[in-house]
ZAKEFI-718640 format. One line per field, with one value per residue (C-alpha): x, y, z; chain; residue number from 0. Coordinates in Angstrom, 2 decimals. Layout:
// residues N
c1 <- X;...
c2 <- Y;...
c3 <- Z;...
ch <- A;...
i <- NUM;...
// end
This chain:
// residues 295
c1 <- 95.21;93.95;94.18;90.79;89.99;90.16;87.05;87.50;84.76;84.17;85.46;88.72;91.79;94.31;97.32;95.26;93.91;97.90;98.80;96.25;97.48;101.29;101.00;97.83;98.15;94.29;91.37;87.49;86.19;82.19;79.52;82.19;79.40;75.54;73.43;71.69;75.23;75.83;72.00;72.96;76.31;74.35;71.26;74.06;75.97;72.84;72.29;75.47;76.17;72.64;74.30;77.18;77.98;79.92;83.43;84.35;87.97;88.91;90.59;87.34;84.87;82.32;79.33;81.04;80.43;83.08;82.49;84.97;85.86;83.64;84.43;82.54;79.85;78.80;79.31;79.17;82.40;84.36;83.53;84.23;87.14;88.69;86.98;89.04;89.57;90.53;93.36;94.63;95.48;96.79;98.98;100.98;100.92;102.13;103.39;106.74;107.57;106.57;106.35;102.74;100.57;97.77;94.58;95.27;91.96;88.64;85.76;82.68;82.77;79.62;79.70;76.80;75.79;77.20;80.32;83.58;86.85;89.56;92.54;94.48;96.65;98.42;97.34;101.29;101.75;101.48;105.07;108.00;108.85;110.20;108.73;108.58;109.73;109.01;108.36;104.39;103.49;99.88;97.11;92.90;89.91;86.76;83.67;80.74;77.74;76.10;76.34;79.62;78.78;80.57;78.02;77.38;81.16;82.82;86.78;88.52;91.93;95.13;95.90;99.93;100.87;102.26;104.96;105.67;108.52;107.33;108.13;105.02;102.45;98.58;96.13;92.78;92.36;94.67;91.84;89.36;86.11;85.89;82.19;80.76;78.28;76.59;78.67;81.86;85.36;87.73;91.53;94.21;97.92;99.15;101.02;98.37;97.10;93.22;90.38;87.00;85.05;82.54;79.16;76.99;73.94;70.65;69.97;72.29;74.95;77.63;78.70;81.41;83.49;87.20;89.43;93.65;95.98;99.61;102.96;102.70;105.77;104.15;102.31;98.82;96.75;93.89;94.69;93.29;94.39;91.89;89.03;89.19;90.67;91.30;88.10;86.38;88.78;88.52;85.64;86.82;88.06;91.34;92.46;90.81;92.47;95.91;94.86;94.34;98.01;97.14;100.36;103.87;106.10;109.09;112.06;111.00;108.15;105.27;105.57;103.99;105.56;108.15;104.87;102.67;100.58;97.48;98.10;95.93;93.01;92.69;93.57;97.20;98.70;102.30;104.84;102.34;104.53;108.27;110.22;110.98;114.09;114.61;114.12;114.80;112.40;112.80;115.09;117.71;115.46;115.67;111.87;110.35;108.66;104.45;102.74;99.14;97.43;96.07;93.43
c2 <- 119.58;117.99;120.14;120.84;120.59;123.19;123.52;125.58;126.51;124.62;128.07;128.07;127.85;125.12;127.09;127.71;123.82;122.79;124.91;123.46;119.89;120.49;122.14;119.93;116.96;116.95;119.11;119.16;121.26;121.74;120.81;120.35;118.05;118.81;116.64;115.46;114.54;112.16;110.77;110.24;108.22;106.05;105.16;104.33;102.14;100.61;97.17;96.30;97.93;96.23;92.67;93.57;91.62;93.30;92.07;89.56;91.19;94.03;95.53;95.50;95.48;93.29;95.59;97.50;97.00;97.51;98.00;98.36;98.39;101.18;102.95;100.36;100.73;104.23;107.56;109.80;108.83;108.49;112.26;112.47;111.01;114.06;116.88;119.66;121.16;117.79;117.46;120.96;120.45;116.80;118.68;120.31;117.96;115.00;116.86;118.02;114.26;112.33;112.91;111.85;110.65;108.26;107.09;104.24;102.92;103.72;102.51;102.92;101.89;101.92;101.50;99.97;100.54;98.86;98.83;99.75;102.09;101.03;101.08;104.24;104.19;105.64;105.21;104.84;102.01;100.53;101.79;101.04;104.77;106.63;109.36;112.21;113.24;115.82;113.99;113.16;110.34;109.52;111.81;110.20;111.42;110.52;111.94;112.19;110.24;110.81;113.38;112.52;112.87;111.72;109.46;107.54;106.98;110.05;109.04;110.03;111.82;113.03;116.28;117.24;113.58;113.64;115.16;112.07;109.64;106.28;105.24;107.75;105.76;106.99;107.12;107.50;110.68;112.63;112.37;114.35;113.39;114.56;115.88;116.58;117.57;115.14;116.22;117.32;116.01;114.98;114.97;113.62;113.13;109.56;110.24;111.67;109.09;108.39;105.53;105.10;105.76;103.88;103.95;104.41;105.06;103.26;102.72;104.88;103.54;106.35;105.71;107.22;107.06;106.50;107.92;107.65;109.09;108.66;109.14;107.48;105.61;103.32;100.17;101.08;99.21;98.51;96.81;99.39;97.05;94.28;96.12;98.48;96.82;98.26;97.07;98.99;101.77;102.85;104.17;106.80;110.37;110.47;112.15;109.20;107.08;108.53;108.56;104.84;103.85;104.32;106.70;105.82;107.63;109.06;107.95;104.16;103.01;101.36;100.88;98.51;97.44;100.28;102.53;104.73;102.08;104.42;102.65;99.39;101.41;101.79;99.51;99.34;95.54;94.72;95.13;97.49;100.42;101.28;102.12;105.43;106.51;108.08;111.94;114.48;117.02;120.01;119.14;117.16;113.62;111.06;109.69;107.53;109.23;109.93;108.08;108.58;112.00;113.28;115.39
c3 <- 113.06;110.02;106.45;104.95;101.35;99.06;96.84;93.47;91.17;87.49;85.94;87.92;85.49;85.22;86.26;89.89;90.00;89.35;92.15;94.85;93.83;93.96;97.31;99.17;97.07;96.43;95.13;94.63;91.61;92.58;90.16;86.73;85.59;85.48;87.22;83.78;82.49;85.59;85.42;81.53;82.88;85.40;82.61;79.86;82.78;84.31;82.09;83.69;87.00;87.92;87.17;88.96;91.89;95.70;96.34;98.60;100.31;102.73;99.87;97.19;100.24;101.18;100.36;97.61;93.48;91.20;87.21;85.06;81.00;80.83;78.15;75.65;77.49;77.65;75.65;78.18;79.92;76.89;76.95;80.67;79.79;77.52;78.83;78.94;81.99;83.70;80.27;80.54;84.55;83.23;80.64;83.26;86.03;83.86;80.78;82.12;83.40;79.78;75.87;75.87;79.26;79.07;80.73;83.13;84.38;84.19;86.81;89.16;92.99;94.67;98.84;99.92;103.26;106.29;104.45;106.12;105.59;102.61;104.02;103.30;100.10;97.43;94.11;92.70;94.80;91.48;90.72;92.41;93.58;96.30;98.60;98.53;94.86;92.48;89.54;89.15;87.79;88.34;89.19;90.06;89.37;91.92;90.22;92.61;90.39;93.62;96.88;98.85;102.63;105.41;106.37;103.15;102.91;100.89;100.30;102.97;101.88;104.01;102.62;102.13;102.57;98.83;100.78;102.60;102.87;102.81;106.25;107.67;107.74;107.72;109.93;109.93;112.38;109.94;107.20;106.16;104.25;100.70;100.46;97.70;95.64;92.53;89.65;91.57;90.81;93.87;92.44;94.33;93.18;93.06;96.34;98.15;101.04;100.56;100.99;100.78;103.99;105.87;104.91;108.23;105.97;106.23;102.40;100.81;97.80;97.08;93.29;92.43;88.55;89.09;86.21;86.64;84.14;84.31;82.56;78.90;79.54;81.98;81.97;82.32;85.77;82.86;79.85;77.59;73.89;75.27;76.80;73.71;71.05;67.68;65.95;68.82;69.82;65.78;66.29;69.21;68.67;68.31;71.73;73.28;71.42;72.10;75.63;75.38;74.45;70.60;70.66;70.25;73.32;72.45;71.21;70.57;72.77;71.92;68.40;65.58;62.90;63.44;62.77;65.61;67.17;65.97;62.27;63.22;63.60;59.95;57.53;57.65;57.01;58.35;55.38;53.83;54.11;53.95;57.29;57.17;58.63;62.31;62.60;65.22;66.99;68.06;71.11;68.95;70.25;67.75;66.95;64.32;61.52;62.74;59.61;61.14;60.41;63.99;64.24
ch <- A;A;A;A;A;A;A;A;A;A;A;A;A;A;A;A;A;A;A;A;A;A;A;A;A;A;A;A;A;A;A;A;A;A;A;A;A;A;A;A;A;A;A;A;A;A;A;A;A;A;A;A;A;A;A;A;A;A;A;A;A;A;A;A;A;A;A;A;A;A;A;A;A;A;A;A;A;A;A;A;A;A;A;A;A;A;A;A;A;A;A;A;A;A;A;A;A;A;A;A;A;A;A;A;A;A;A;A;A;A;A;A;A;A;A;A;A;A;A;A;A;A;A;A;A;A;A;A;A;A;A;A;A;A;A;A;A;A;A;A;A;A;A;A;A;A;A;A;A;A;A;A;A;A;A;A;A;A;A;A;A;A;A;A;A;A;A;A;A;A;A;A;A;A;A;A;A;A;A;A;A;A;A;A;A;A;A;A;A;A;A;A;A;A;A;A;A;A;A;A;A;A;A;A;A;A;A;A;A;A;A;A;A;A;A;A;A;A;A;A;A;A;A;A;A;A;A;A;A;A;A;A;A;A;A;A;A;A;A;A;A;A;A;A;A;A;A;A;A;A;A;A;A;A;A;A;A;A;A;A;A;A;A;A;A;A;A;A;A;A;A;A;A;A;A;A;A;A;A;A;A;A;A;A;A;A;A;A;A;A;A;A;A;A;A
i <- 0;1;2;3;4;5;6;7;8;9;10;11;12;13;14;15;16;17;18;19;20;21;22;23;24;25;26;27;28;29;30;31;32;33;34;35;36;37;38;39;40;41;42;43;44;45;46;47;48;49;50;51;52;53;54;55;56;57;58;59;60;61;62;63;64;65;66;67;68;69;70;71;72;73;74;75;76;77;78;79;80;81;82;83;84;85;86;87;88;89;90;91;92;93;94;95;96;97;98;99;100;101;102;103;104;105;106;107;108;109;110;111;112;113;114;115;116;117;118;119;120;121;122;123;124;125;126;127;128;129;130;131;132;133;134;135;136;137;138;139;140;141;142;143;144;145;146;147;148;149;150;151;152;153;154;155;156;157;158;159;160;161;162;163;164;165;166;167;168;169;170;171;172;173;174;175;176;177;178;179;180;181;182;183;184;185;186;187;188;189;190;191;192;193;194;195;196;197;198;199;200;201;202;203;204;205;206;207;208;209;210;211;212;213;214;215;216;217;218;219;220;221;222;223;224;225;226;227;228;229;230;231;232;233;234;235;236;237;238;239;240;241;242;243;244;245;246;247;248;249;250;251;252;253;254;255;256;257;258;259;260;261;262;263;264;265;266;267;268;269;270;271;272;273;274;275;276;277;278;279;280;281;282;283;284;285;286;287;288;289;290;291;292;293;294
// end
């Protein structure tokens, strides 16, 4: 019998949400965003989205529109990426497995009427991990920019599938539709099987925003340094800059001129500062000295 997806309120604590995710691999936080905030997102991305063509493939869909590079297009989305409750959940899920985590990708997908269901998949297929595993390397958030219903293509999820091995294949009969109201968010672990559903409505487009987070020592799915280059990212809040990868992961991963990469967001010039010796953190591990003032 297919398990249901647990819904929690926007006032639920991060510890409880973490527990549900580790148990079920999926959870829905109802109405974490207001409808007015969602409408602001839709308004800010409309100049680009209205020009976005549908896909031409089974994976991307033939009646699905996808828009990327969202942070440069919407201040509301920049705020959403660093939403405190979401980051508190990421602290608990990803924090134990890395020095710093990061944003993987951020995009909007809109499933049009008549679109067929997407192939069921795991989002951590990007990386050569074996399942099941204790480590949580990747977490995905799906934000409802429109009511998700079974009829209009709500994402289909298999609760508990994050515990499956790599030999077990998912089936449509095992899925449940992630029905939720506009402003709600579906969170899945990277190992949880899911996929966009059939849109059997006559005229509804199911709008969703996808934002992923992963361990800081993994390559990001979307090339954030190209989408948000220094001359753009320097205007973002420091927390968002770090999520985009403008941070060094201990002990030596991702430096620029032996400095924390955030130096490129200021007036730093190569060879303009002395190389600082290594230092030890409280765990006794060697790290490069952080020369960047943080908020």
